[in-house]
N, C-alpha and C positions, 0 to 999 in steps of 0.2 A: 744564540739560537736555541729554544728551548724544543727539544725534540717533541713529537706528538705522543701523548702516553698510548698506551694500550687500552682499548676498551675492556675494562673488567668491572666486576660487582663491588671492587673496593676503591673504586676512583671516586673521587669527590665529584659532585655535580656540577660545583662550578667552576671545576677544572676540565670536566666534561665539556661545559658551554664555551669553554674559551678556544676549543679545538674544531676542525672541519672532518667530520666523518661522512664517507660515503653512504646511501640510504642502504647499499646492500651490506655495509657492515653493521648497521644500526640493526635489521632485520634479523642478520645471523645472532647478535647479542640477544636479542629477544628473543628469539627459538632457544636459545641454550640456557635462558633463564625464566623460562615459561610466561614469557609476556608475550600478549597479542602482537602478534606483526604489521597486523595491517593497516592500512590509513595512510595520509600523507608524511612527507618525511617530518613536517613540525609537529604532527601529532605522534609519531613514533619518538621523537627527540623529548618531547615533554613526559611521555610516558615514563622513558631511561630517565629523566632527571628525578620524577617523584621515586622511582624505584631506587636510584642510587643515595637520595635523602632518607627513605625510611624503611626499603624493603618492600612497599606497598607495588602489588600487582593489580593495575587498574584494569578493569575489563572493557573492551569497546561496547559503545552501545549501537546494537546492531540497528538500523535505519532502513525498514523496507519500502521499498519504490515501487509503487505500482503503475505499471504501464498502461497507459491510457491509448487506446486507439482510437483516433479521432479520423482516420481516412474517409473518403477521400479532403484532402485539406481544399479549402478556400480562403479568400482573403478576410473574411469573418470569424474565421476558426479562430478558437481562443487559444493561447500560449500555453501549454500544458505545464503543470508545476516541475513535473521532472522530465523535461524536453530529450529525447535522444537526437543525436543527430544523424538520422538514418539516409539512405541513400535515396529514400522518396522525398524528404525532407529537403534535401539537396535539389534534387531534381524541381522540387516546385518553388525555390528561392530562386535557382537559375533562370525559371522561366520567365521570371520578374525583373531580375537583376542582373541578367547576363551570364555568358558562360564563363567570365572570371570570377562569378560569387564564391568564396569559401568560407566556410565557420572559423574565421578567424577568432582570436581570444577576445576581442573586444566584444562581437557579438554574441558570441557565448556566453560571454558574462551578461551582455544585456536582455539574453532571452531567460536565462536563469533568474536573473533580480525582478523581469517583468511579468511572470507568468500572470494570466487574467487578461492581457491585452491582446489584441488582434495580430495577425499575422500580417494584416496589413499596415499594421504600426510598425512592426519589424523591418517590413520592407520601407516603410517611409524613414526611417532612421537609418538604417545599413549606409547609405551615402555619406553622411555626417559623422557617424563612425570611422568610415576610411578617410575622411578629410582631415579627424582629431587624431588619427594615427599618424597621418601623413605630417602634419604640422607640429605636433607635439612628441612624436615618436611612442613607442609602447612600453607602458610600465610592465617591468619583469616581477612578478611576484617572488615574494621575499624567499620561497623556498629553492629559487632558480639561481643559486648563489653562483655557482659557474658562469650561466649566460649573461648575468649582470655583469660579471668582472671581465667576461671577455669583450661584451660591448665596451664597457668604461675603458679597458685596455686600449681598443682601437681607437676609440673618441680622442686619446692621447697621443697615440703612435700609429698615425695612418702609415709609415713608412716599414712598419715590422709586419712580421707573419704570424699566422696561425701559429706556427710551431713556437715561437719567440712567445705569442701570449701564453700558450700552454705551459711553456716552461716558467714564465713568471706565475702563473695559476699554482701551479704544483708547489714552488717555493713559498709561494704566499699560505696555503692552504696547511703546510707544515707549521707555520708560526703561530702562537698563541694570541688569542686575539681575535677582532674581527677579519672578514674575507673580501674586503672591498678593495678594490683598486688603490695603489697610491704610485706615485711615478717612484719612490724609493724601491718598489720591486723589480725596475729593470735593472736593478744590481747584478742579478744573476746573468744576464745576458752578456756582460763584459768578459 
């Protein structure tokens, strides 16, 4: 087993890409090397790769999000481009979708991708999104490697505990290569 290398300026970007680092570790590296530390984990990883390749310190392009107040909400209200999931939004949707309404990931993505449509459209699509989530399961975004690993571990090991899953995850992330669950990761449980 190859020991995970420390994250240093002299690390080759290809080697860096083959190991798992916590976002906190990446942020600390960025701060220590005068790199912008904001953004998603994937954005930070890409910024570090560029820095390790050629020493370039990429600046983060700031996107100014304007908050548009469109209250009170109605069914014909247009979904704003940078919708914020406020308590007022939650109360509005609960009024039409019931007490169990929540801003789940699928619904949030749908809202962001469908600005310009109406709140009625959002209310109409919500039950279909819940049905899709139930039938197909939810796709976990790439930056959530831990969540994906744990889900896949339990799909293959229903008799195991979360402690077992975490032990396998810690083993896997110490290895060179991908961080996807494999049956062979359970070797550490013996």
